[in-house]
C-alpha positions in Angstrom: -75.3 -13.1 -62.6 -74.6 -16.0 -64.9 -77.1 -18.9 -65.0 -76.4 -22.1 -63.0 -75.8 -24.0 -66.3 -73.3 -21.4 -67.5 -71.4 -21.5 -64.2 -71.3 -25.3 -64.2 -69.9 -25.2 -67.8 -67.2 -22.7 -66.8 -66.2 -24.8 -63.7 -66.2 -28.0 -65.8 -64.0 -26.3 -68.4 -61.6 -25.1 -65.7 -61.4 -28.6 -64.1 -61.0 -30.3 -67.5 -58.0 -28.0 -68.3 -56.4 -28.6 -64.9 -57.0 -32.3 -64.3 -58.2 -33.7 -67.6 -61.6 -34.3 -69.2 -61.8 -37.8 -67.9 -61.7 -36.6 -64.2 -63.5 -33.3 -64.5 -67.1 -34.3 -64.0 -66.4 -36.3 -60.8 -64.3 -33.4 -59.4 -67.1 -31.0 -60.3 -69.6 -33.1 -58.3 -67.3 -32.9 -55.3 -66.8 -29.2 -55.8 -70.5 -28.6 -55.9 -70.9 -30.3 -52.6 -68.4 -27.8 -51.1 -70.1 -24.8 -52.7 -73.6 -25.9 -51.4 -72.4 -25.1 -47.9 -71.8 -21.4 -48.8 -74.9 -20.5 -50.8 -76.2 -18.0 -48.3 -73.2 -15.9 -47.2 -74.7 -12.5 -46.5 -73.3 -9.4 -48.3 -71.8 -7.0 -45.7 -73.7 -3.8 -45.3 -70.7 -1.7 -46.1 -69.6 -3.7 -49.2 -69.4 -1.4 -52.2 -67.5 -0.8 -55.4 -63.9 0.5 -54.9 -63.8 4.3 -54.8 -61.7 7.3 -53.8 -62.1 6.5 -50.1 -60.5 3.1 -50.4 -57.1 3.0 -48.7 -55.9 -0.1 -46.9 -53.7 -0.3 -43.8 -51.3 -3.3 -43.9 -50.6 -4.6 -40.5 -49.8 -7.6 -38.4 -52.5 -8.7 -36.0 -50.1 -8.0 -33.1 -48.5 -5.0 -34.6 -49.4 -2.9 -31.5 -49.8 -4.5 -28.1 -51.1 -3.5 -24.7 -51.0 -5.5 -21.5 -54.3 -7.2 -20.6 -55.8 -6.8 -24.1 -55.8 -9.1 -27.1 -53.8 -7.5 -30.0 -56.7 -7.7 -32.4 -58.8 -5.7 -30.0 -55.9 -3.2 -29.6 -55.6 -2.9 -33.4 -59.4 -2.3 -33.7 -59.2 0.4 -31.1 -56.3 2.1 -33.0 -58.2 1.9 -36.3 -61.2 3.6 -34.8 -59.2 6.2 -32.8 -56.7 7.2 -35.4 -57.7 6.0 -38.9 -61.5 6.2 -39.0 -62.3 8.4 -42.1 -58.7 8.1 -43.3 -58.6 4.4 -44.4 -61.6 2.1 -44.9 -59.8 -1.2 -45.3 -57.3 -3.3 -43.4 -55.1 -6.1 -44.5 -54.3 -8.2 -41.4 -51.3 -10.3 -42.2 -51.7 -14.0 -41.4 -53.4 -14.2 -38.0 -53.5 -18.0 -37.7 -51.4 -20.3 -35.5 -48.0 -20.5 -37.1 -44.5 -22.0 -36.6 -42.2 -19.5 -38.4 -41.9 -16.6 -40.9 -44.0 -14.3 -38.7 -47.2 -16.0 -39.7 -46.6 -17.3 -43.2 -45.9 -20.8 -42.1 -49.5 -21.7 -41.0 -50.3 -24.6 -38.7 -54.1 -24.3 -38.8 -55.8 -22.4 -41.7 -59.1 -22.4 -39.9 -58.1 -21.0 -36.5 -57.2 -17.6 -35.2 -54.0 -17.6 -33.2 -55.4 -17.4 -29.6 -52.5 -15.1 -28.7 -54.0 -12.6 -31.1 -57.7 -13.0 -30.4 -60.7 -14.9 -31.8 -62.8 -15.1 -35.0 -65.2 -12.7 -33.2 -62.5 -10.1 -33.1 -61.8 -10.6 -36.8 -65.5 -10.3 -37.6 -65.8 -7.1 -35.4 -63.0 -5.5 -37.5 -64.6 -6.7 -40.7 -67.9 -5.1 -39.7 -66.2 -1.7 -39.7 -63.5 -2.0 -42.4 -63.0 -3.7 -45.8 -61.0 -6.8 -44.6 -58.2 -8.4 -46.6 -57.3 -11.9 -45.5 -54.2 -13.9 -46.6 -54.8 -17.2 -48.4 -51.3 -18.8 -47.9 -52.0 -21.7 -50.2 -48.7 -22.5 -51.8 -47.4 -24.1 -48.6 -48.3 -25.0 -45.0 -46.3 -25.5 -41.8 -44.6 -28.8 -41.2 -46.3 -28.7 -37.8 -49.7 -28.6 -39.4 -52.2 -31.5 -39.0 -52.1 -32.1 -42.7 -48.4 -32.6 -42.8 -48.3 -34.7 -39.6 -50.9 -37.0 -41.2 -48.6 -37.2 -44.3 -45.7 -38.2 -42.1 -47.8 -40.9 -40.4 -49.0 -42.3 -43.8 -52.6 -41.4 -43.1 -55.1 -41.0 -46.0 -56.0 -38.8 -47.7 -52.9 -36.7 -46.8 -50.3 -39.1 -48.3 -50.8 -37.2 -51.6 -51.2 -33.7 -50.2 -47.4 -32.9 -50.6 -44.9 -33.3 -53.4 -42.4 -36.1 -53.0 -39.4 -35.8 -55.4 -36.5 -38.2 -56.1 -33.4 -36.1 -55.0 -31.6 -37.1 -58.2 -34.2 -35.3 -60.3 -32.9 -32.5 -62.4 -34.6 -29.4 -61.1 -32.3 -26.8 -62.7 -35.2 -25.2 -64.6 -37.1 -24.3 -61.5 -37.2 -20.6 -60.7 -36.0 -20.0 -57.1 -37.3 -17.1 -55.0 -34.8 -17.6 -52.2 -31.3 -18.9 -51.8 -32.4 -22.1 -49.9 -32.6 -25.8 -50.8 -35.7 -26.6 -52.9 -36.1 -30.1 -51.4 -36.2 -31.0 -47.7 -35.6 -34.4 -46.3 -38.2 -35.7 -43.9 -38.8 -39.1 -42.3 -42.2 -40.7 -42.7 -43.7 -43.9 -41.4 -42.6 -45.5 -44.7 -39.1 -44.2 -44.5 -37.2 -41.0 -45.5 -38.2 -38.9 -48.5 -37.6 -35.5 -50.0 -40.5 -33.0 -50.2 -40.8 -29.8 -52.2 -40.2 -26.6 -50.1 -40.1 -23.5 -52.2 -39.6 -21.0 -49.4 -38.1 -22.9 -46.3 -37.8 -26.3 -44.7 -40.7 -25.3 -42.4 -43.0 -24.4 -45.3 -44.1 -27.6 -47.2 -45.6 -27.0 -50.6 -49.1 -28.3 -51.3 -49.7 -30.8 -54.1 -52.3 -29.1 -56.3 -52.1 -31.9 -58.8 -54.3 -33.7 -56.2 -57.9 -32.3 -56.7 -58.6 -32.9 -53.0 -56.1 -30.2 -52.2 -57.9 -27.8 -54.5 -61.3 -28.7 -52.9 -60.0 -28.0 -49.4 -58.6 -24.7 -50.5 -61.9 -23.6 -52.1 -63.6 -24.5 -48.8 -60.9 -22.4 -47.0 -61.4 -19.3 -49.2 -65.2 -19.4 -48.6 -64.7 -19.8 -44.9 -62.6 -16.6 -44.8 -65.4 -14.8 -46.7 -67.9 -16.2 -44.3 -65.9 -14.5 -41.5 -66.0 -11.1 -43.3 -63.2 -11.0 -45.8 -63.9 -8.8 -48.8 -60.4 -9.1 -50.3 -58.6 -12.4 -50.7 -54.9 -12.1 -51.1 -53.4 -15.1 -52.9 -50.0 -15.3 -51.4 -47.1 -16.5 -53.6 -49.7 -17.7 -56.1 -47.2 -17.9 -59.0 -45.6 -21.0 -57.5 -48.5 -23.3 -56.7 -48.4 -25.7 -59.7 -45.2 -27.8 -60.1 -44.3 -29.6 -63.3 -40.8 -31.0 -63.4 -39.1 -29.8 -66.6 -40.7 -26.4 -66.4 -39.8 -23.3 -64.4 -42.7 -24.1 -62.0 -43.7 -20.4 -62.0 -46.7 -18.9 -63.8 -47.7 -22.3 -65.0 -50.8 -22.2 -67.2 -52.6 -24.4 -64.7 -51.8 -21.8 -62.0 -53.7 -19.2 -64.0 -56.5 -21.6 -64.6 -56.8 -22.2 -60.8 -57.1 -18.5 -60.3 -59.8 -18.4 -63.0 -61.7 -21.1 -61.2 -61.5 -19.1 -57.9 -62.8 -16.1 -59.8 -65.7 -18.0 -61.3 -66.7 -19.3 -57.8 -66.5 -15.9 -56.1 -68.2 -14.0 -58.9 -71.1 -16.5 -58.5 -71.4 -16.8 -54.7 -69.9 -13.6 -53.4 -69.5 -11.0 -56.1 -68.6 -8.3 -53.7 -65.3 -10.1 -52.9 -62.1 -9.2 -54.9 -59.1 -11.4 -55.6 -55.7 -9.8 -55.2 -52.6 -11.7 -56.4 -49.2 -11.4 -54.8 -46.5 -12.1 -57.3 -43.1 -10.5 -56.6 -41.8 -10.8 -60.2 -41.0 -8.6 -63.1 -43.8 -6.3 -64.2 -45.0 -8.0 -67.3 -45.2 -11.3 -65.5 -47.0 -9.6 -62.6 -49.8 -8.1 -64.7 -50.4 -11.5 -66.4 -52.6 -12.3 -63.4 -55.2 -9.8 -64.7 -56.0 -12.5 -67.3 -58.3 -11.0 -69.9 -59.4 -8.3 -67.5 -62.5 -10.2 -66.3 -61.4 -13.8 -65.4 -58.5 -13.6 -63.0 -57.4 -11.1 -60.3 -59.3 -7.9 -59.7 -56.1 -6.3 -58.4 -52.4 -7.1 -58.7 -49.7 -5.9 -56.4 -47.7 -3.1 -58.0 -44.3 -4.6 -57.1 -42.3 -2.3 -59.4 -43.4 0.8 -57.6 -41.3 0.5 -54.3 -37.9 0.4 -56.0 -38.9 2.9 -58.7 -40.1 5.5 -56.2 -37.1 4.9 -54.0 -34.8 5.4 -57.0 -36.7 8.6 -58.0 -36.2 10.2 -54.6 -32.6 9.1 -54.1 -31.5 10.0 -57.6 -33.7 13.1 -57.8 -34.9 11.9 -61.2 -38.5 11.0 -62.1 -37.8 9.8 -65.6 -37.7 6.0 -65.0 -40.8 6.2 -62.9 -42.6 8.4 -65.3 -41.7 6.2 -68.3 -43.0 3.1 -66.5 -46.1 4.7 -65.1 -47.0 5.9 -68.6 -47.4 2.3 -69.7 -49.9 1.4 -66.9 -53.3 0.6 -68.4 -55.4 -2.0 -66.6 -57.0 -4.4 -69.1 -60.6 -3.6 -68.1 -62.8 -1.5 -65.8 -63.0 -4.5 -63.6 -59.3 -4.4 -62.7 -56.9 -2.0 -61.0 -53.5 -1.9 -59.3 -52.7 -2.3 -55.7 -50.2 0.4 -55.0 -47.8 0.1 -52.1 -44.3 1.2 -51.1 -43.6 -0.9 -48.0 -44.9 -4.1 -46.5 -43.9 -6.8 -44.1 -41.4 -7.9 -46.7 -38.5 -5.9 -48.0 -38.2 -3.8 -51.2 -38.2 -6.3 -54.0 -35.6 -5.6 -56.7 -36.5 -8.3 -59.2 -39.6 -6.3 -60.4 -37.4 -3.4 -61.3 -35.4 -5.5 -63.8 -35.8 -3.9 -67.2 -37.1 -0.7 -65.7 -33.8 0.2 -63.9 -30.4 -0.8 -65.2 -27.9 -2.8 -63.2 -26.0 0.4 -62.1 -29.2 2.0 -60.9 -30.1 -1.2 -59.0 -26.7 -1.4 -57.5 -27.0 2.2 -56.4 -30.1 1.2 -54.4 -28.3 -1.7 -52.9 -25.3 0.4 -51.9 -27.4 3.2 -50.5 -29.6 1.0 -48.3 -26.6 -1.0 -47.1 -25.0 2.3 -46.0 -28.3 3.2 -44.2 -28.1 0.1 -42.0 -30.3 -2.1 -44.2 -29.7 -5.6 -45.3 -29.8 -7.3 -48.7 -31.3 -10.7 -49.5 -30.1 -12.7 -52.4 -31.5 -15.5 -54.6 -29.6 -18.2 -56.4 -29.5 -18.2 -60.2 -29.3 -21.2 -62.4 -25.6 -20.6 -63.2 -24.6 -20.8 -59.6 -24.4 -17.1 -59.0 -26.5 -14.9 -56.8 -28.6 -11.9 -57.5 -29.8 -9.2 -55.1 -33.5 -10.0 -54.5 -34.7 -7.7 -51.8 -33.6 -4.7 -49.7 -34.4 -5.2 -46.0 -34.9 -1.7 -44.5 -37.8 0.5 -43.4 -38.9 2.8 -46.2 -38.4 5.8 -43.9 -34.7 4.9 -43.3 -34.2 4.1 -47.0 -35.1 7.7 -47.9 -32.6 9.2 -45.4 -29.1 10.5 -46.2 -26.0 10.4 -44.1 -25.8 13.4 -41.8 -29.5 14.0 -41.5 -30.8 14.0 -38.0 -33.8 11.9 -37.0 -36.9 14.1 -37.4 -35.2 16.4 -39.9 -37.9 18.3 -41.8 -36.3 17.6 -45.2 -36.1 13.9 -44.5 -39.8 13.8 -43.5 -40.8 15.8 -46.5 -38.8 13.5 -48.8 -40.6 10.5 -47.2 -44.0 12.1 -47.5 -43.6 13.0 -51.1 -42.8 9.3 -51.8 -46.1 8.3 -50.1 -48.0 11.1 -52.0 -46.8 9.6 -55.3 -48.2 6.2 -54.3 -51.5 7.8 -53.2 -51.9 9.8 -56.4 -51.5 6.9 -58.8 -54.4 5.1 -60.3 -55.3 2.1 -58.1 -55.9 1.3 -54.5 -53.2 2.3 -52.0 -51.9 0.0 -49.3 -50.1 1.7 -46.4 -47.8 -0.3 -44.2 -48.2 0.4 -40.5 -44.5 1.3 -40.0 -44.7 3.8 -42.9 -47.8 5.4 -41.3 -45.8 6.3 -38.2 -42.3 6.7 -39.8 -40.6 3.8 -38.1 -36.9 3.4 -38.0 -34.9 0.2 -38.6 -35.3 -2.4 -35.8 -31.8 -3.8 -35.6 -32.5 -5.4 -32.2 -35.2 -7.4 -33.9 -32.8 -8.7 -36.5 -30.3 -9.7 -33.8 -33.1 -11.4 -31.9 -34.5 -13.5 -34.8 -31.5 -13.7 -37.1 -33.7 -12.7 -40.0 -33.1 -9.6 -42.1 -36.9 -9.0 -42.6 -37.3 -8.4 -38.9 -35.8 -5.0 -39.5 -39.2 -3.8 -40.7 -41.5 -5.8 -38.4 -41.1 -4.3 -35.0 -44.0 -4.7 -32.6 -45.1 -1.4 -31.0 -46.4 -0.7 -27.5 -49.8 0.9 -27.9 -49.4 3.4 -25.1 -46.0 4.5 -26.2 -47.3 5.0 -29.7 -50.3 7.0 -28.6 -47.9 9.2 -26.5 -45.7 9.8 -29.5 -48.7 10.7 -31.7 -49.8 13.2 -29.1 -46.4 15.0 -29.3 -46.7 17.3 -32.4 -42.9 17.7 -32.5 -42.2 13.9 -32.7 -41.2 12.2 -35.9 -44.1 9.8 -35.4 -46.7 12.6 -35.1 -45.3 14.6 -38.0 -45.3 11.6 -40.4 -48.8 10.6 -39.3 -50.1 14.1 -39.7 -48.7 14.3 -43.2 -50.3 11.0 -44.1 -53.6 12.2 -42.6 -53.6 15.3 -44.7 -53.0 13.4 -47.9 -55.6 10.7 -47.2 -58.3 13.3 -46.3 -57.6 15.2 -49.5 -57.6 12.0 -51.6 -60.9 10.7 -50.1 -62.7 13.9 -50.9 -62.1 13.9 -54.7 -63.5 11.6 -57.4 -60.5 12.0 -59.6 -58.7 9.7 -57.2 -61.1 6.8 -57.8 -59.1 3.6 -58.6 -60.4 3.5 -62.2 -60.2 7.2 -62.9 -58.0 8.1 -65.9 -54.3 8.7 -65.5 -52.1 10.7 -67.8 -48.4 11.0 -67.0 -46.9 14.5 -67.8 -43.1 14.9 -68.5 -42.8 18.4 -67.1 -39.3 18.2 -65.5 -37.0 15.3 -64.4 -37.2 16.7 -60.9 -41.0 16.6 -60.8 -43.2 13.5 -61.0 -46.4 14.8 -62.6 -49.7 13.2 -63.5 -53.2 14.3 -64.3 -56.1 12.3 -62.8 -59.6 12.7 -64.4 -62.8 11.2 -63.1 -65.8 10.1 -65.2 -67.6 13.1 -63.8 -64.9 15.4 -65.3 -63.1 16.4 -62.2 -59.4 16.9 -63.0 -56.5 17.1 -60.5 -53.0 17.9 -61.5 -50.6 16.1 -59.2 -47.1 17.5 -58.8 -44.4 15.9 -56.7 -41.0 17.6 -56.4 -38.4 14.8 -56.1 -35.0 16.5 -56.6 -34.9 18.6 -53.5 -34.8 21.9 -55.2 -37.0 24.9 -56.0 -38.9 25.0 -59.3 -40.7 27.8 -61.1 -42.7 26.5 -64.1 -45.2 27.5 -66.6 -47.5 24.4 -67.0 -49.7 24.0 -70.0 -52.4 21.3 -69.8 -54.8 22.2 -72.6 -56.5 25.3 -74.2 -59.7 24.3 -72.3 -58.0 24.6 -68.9 -58.1 27.8 -66.8 -54.7 29.3 -66.0 -55.1 28.7 -62.3 -56.4 26.0 -59.9 -56.8 25.3 -56.2 -54.2 23.2 -54.3 -56.3 20.9 -52.2 -53.5 20.4 -49.7 -52.4 24.0 -49.1 -55.8 25.5 -50.0 -53.9 28.1 -52.1 -54.8 29.3 -55.6 -52.0 28.3 -57.9 -51.2 30.0 -61.2 -50.2 27.4 -63.9 -48.4 30.2 -65.7 -46.1 30.6 -62.7 -46.3 27.4 -60.6 -43.7 27.2 -57.9 -42.6 24.1 -56.0 -40.4 24.0 -53.0 -38.0 21.1 -52.3 -40.1 17.9 -51.8 -43.4 19.8 -52.0 -46.6 18.1 -53.1 -49.3 20.0 -55.0 -52.6 18.4 -55.9 -54.3 21.1 -57.9 -58.0 20.9 -58.9 -58.3 22.3 -62.5 -61.2 24.4 -63.8 -62.3 24.6 -67.4 -61.5 27.9 -69.1 -64.6 30.1 -69.3 
């Protein structure tokens, strides 16, 4: 661990860059007062380096519900009953009191929504699983105490939000959604326009005010005190606003992430930062910094649209070409791989990896499958498809296929196997785990396209479906369980194990994973829906056969056969 003097110099350097040298020392003194309160956060007993057993369930606090039981307790019971030994982490989406956006418009950062449970319930889950907590720090609910104090003209909150003259030229600002950037509000001093990147209910915080930064540092450490081992920085790319710039990926934004990293490395080195930046790939990975000073993990936003295209087009080449470029900048960083989440399937990260015709193909297919399409406004007044709103299971179906069709389920499971096989840590959305279909009633009820993939499930009904081996739910879950058990048993699947992409056939996504101990697993994923018979050459030092850890069969590399949508993970032996 760095000396106190070294850490102080690093923090002072960060603050001087963000706020200027003339203010840095006084802000550092205030920051140190905050940090003093968190000097003795205990390291959780199960905190460890990331390994092959790390898989993370992505879920809402109230994803499954049962009468007479708080949802966080219902979730904990489900984790223990159905996922113990399969996943060792859980990302509970914002579980705080909120006013909109299914939790991402937070009223009180420091409270658990009483409808979900208590901090004790969160801590109980954190005692058993690696907990990821959302730091939704770009914005806060207009119903929050902070914003109400702002409206009333009460210090210090008069400078916690960004007031802009509506005549200001904001054409350079990158917009994530097709909504007004400024929202008119009425304060005790009269009307004004405040910055609202995402919605009129989500008021952006003013990080140019160091008091905001100090409160946010206090917040992050509070979450860690309650058991968080992963801090997800939601929408972090937008937090620093400077008129005349794009207001995305600002250098000061990166420096704030670096300041967070310095603090956590010093006080709680078992905690990892994960950045959520739904942007093109090269911009996304910029949040690794130099490999040691920003995020430990970045979301792999290009993966969902690329895997979807791979299975729908039956062509692994765009995915293989992109995956062949994936090299984290250090052994201290890795990717957070996911295919589905509470949001839709982002299309912007696929720009430059898929051409416009391929992206339109995805738009047309998902629209035909009952999904929706969200758009964002461009600077020239046009709109661009931003996100596909559909469950990943429905996205991988074709017209005429019956619900529960074996081919459809196999196609879906091979998509998930690709995600699990890639270098990094996998995140599994609850609705993918159980093969959920589109929730059209939810969309009708809320009027929001994203509700299509956010259905709340009755716990008893879910358990009943899981107990029926012929149900779609049970078959998808069983396929996931087999993949997760196999992955957790082999060091080649450690997040930092080497990855080599093999171009065997356009209809097969193939890669070789190799651990530092020398274990090698050849991962073959049939994506075209046809039979293959291949002679596969790895190296002269490799035996001509290996064992498929999924089917338990011996497989000849000289005559390797793959059925439509089959997954083979083959442990390779060295030639004698």
